[in-house]
N, C-alpha and C positions, 0 to 999 in steps of 0.2 A: 857198638861205644865208641867213643871218637879217642877216648884217652884211657890209660892204666894199663892195666897185664891182659887186658883182652884186647885190646884198640881190634877193629875190624868186624871184632862179632857183631852180626847180622842180625838183627830180628826185632818182632814187638817186644816190649818191658814185661816180666813177667804178671802172671795175673795172681790176683790175691792167694790163691791155694795153695799156687805154686812157692809163693811167699813164705806161708806158712810153711810148707810143707819139707822143702828144701833150704829153708833158712831157721826158724824160732824150734819147730819139730826138732831140729838135728842142730840146737847152740849154736846155727850158725846166722850171725850179725852182716857179712861183708855184700853186702849189695851187689855188686860188683860181680861177686861170685855165685851169686845166686841169681842172676841174668846169666850168668854163662852156662851153670851148671843145668837152668830150662833148656835153653839151645840146644843144649847135648840129648836134654830127655826129648827134645822133639825131632832131633835130628833121627836119634836113634830111634824112635817108635816106644817110647817108655812115657809111662802117665808120670807125670809127676806129683799126682797124692800118693798114689800109692808106691812108687820105688821111694819115696822121701819114708813112710811111714816103714818099710822090710826096713829101709836103711835105719832108722831111727830103734826098732827094734833090737836090731842086731847089734848096734849102739850101746844097748840097753843090757842087753844078754852079756856081753863083751865087758861092761860096767863091773854087773854081779860076777862076774870068773866065771858063767854059764859057758862060754868059749872061749879060747885064750889066740895071744897071737900067734901059735902051734897051728889053727887052723885058718886062720884069715892071712896071714903072712904079714898083713901092716896094723899098725894100734888104729883101733876105732877111739879115737877122742875127738868127743863132742863139737864142733864147732871148728874142726880142723875141714878149715875150704879146700886144700891139697887132698885130704882122703877124700873129701865126698867126692871131686871131680876123680878118682883114678876108680873108685869102689864105682860110679856111673859106668866109666869103659868098662870094665870087670867086668859087670851086669849085663852092658851089651852085647859084646863077644865071650860071656858063659865061659870064661877065664879067670882060673881063682880062683880064690871066696866067691868071688860074681857069681860062679857057675853056679851058687849053694842057692845067692837069693835070689837069682832068675827065677826059679822052682816057685817064689812068693809065700804064702801059707804052708806049702808044700813042704819047705824046707822045717817047720818046726819035726816031720820027722826023720829028720839029720839029727837036730838040736836036744830032741829029747822031751822026756815030760814036762823036764822043769822050764822050757822052754814056753810052751803051752798056756800055762798062766799068764805068763807075762804078755805075752800075740795075745789072747782075750779079754784080758782088763778091760 
């Protein structure tokens, strides 16, 4: 990117599925941030589609009160690019709440039965 908050970020533009998973699925419409999040996934070796899906699942659980900030340590708000980037970093480095999400669908064991119904819809 030649300008903006992520000036100097290099790489190809995001694929259609990455825009959907790291963008609209998360209520996130900041294209610069979506490109940056995609580049982070590529750097960390994370699949953009599944990573975005697990983050959306966590945001839905948070919105419904199934999990809360005592567990996440950060508010999981739809469309918050800063939160998305922070969560990506946590997942990649398996720290904080990201350590749980790094387990993928196995995280449902930690979140409990109520989370399973949301995940498998």
